[in-house]
Structures are given as structure tokens and as C-alpha cells.
N, C-alpha and C positions, 0 to 999 in steps of 0.2 A: 504494500500500500504506500502510495506517495501522496504527500500533502503539498498543495501548491497555494501560496499566498497571493491574493489579488487585492491590492490596496484600494481598488474601486468598489469593493464589496463592504458596505457598512457593517454588516453583521460580523465580518472577520475582524475589523478594527475594534468593534465593541468587545469581542471575545478576548482579544489580546490585552486591551485596557483593563478588563475585569481580572485577568490573571495577574497582570503587573500590579494592580491595586492590592492584591493579597500581600505583597511584599512591602507596601508603603509603610514607613515607620519602623521597619525592622532594622536592627543594627547591621552594618556592613561587615563582611567577613574580616577585613583587616582590623576593624575595631575589636572584634571578638578575640582575635589572635593577640593583639597588643595587650588587652586586659588579661588574657589568660596566661601570659608569660611574665607578668609583673611579680616581683618578689615582695613578700611582706617583711618589714623590718621588725625583728623580735628581740 
């Protein structure tokens, strides 16, 4: 099965925007890695 994107199809743009919206406000991967590698001073 092969999917073909056609930017002239409004329903395809709406579907892409809906999926992209799921990730809005989520931390970026490099932020997670940076915070995950910080040492605590004890």
C-alpha cells in the first residue's frame, strides 16, 4: 500500500494538522535529554 499526499485535498491537510496538534506543548527530545543527564549536587 502506498500513500500519496495531495496538498489540494483539504481533508488531508486537516488530518495532518490534527496529528501534529497531538504533539503541541510536548517537550522537545533535546530538552528531555538535557534534563535527564543533569547531575544532582549532594
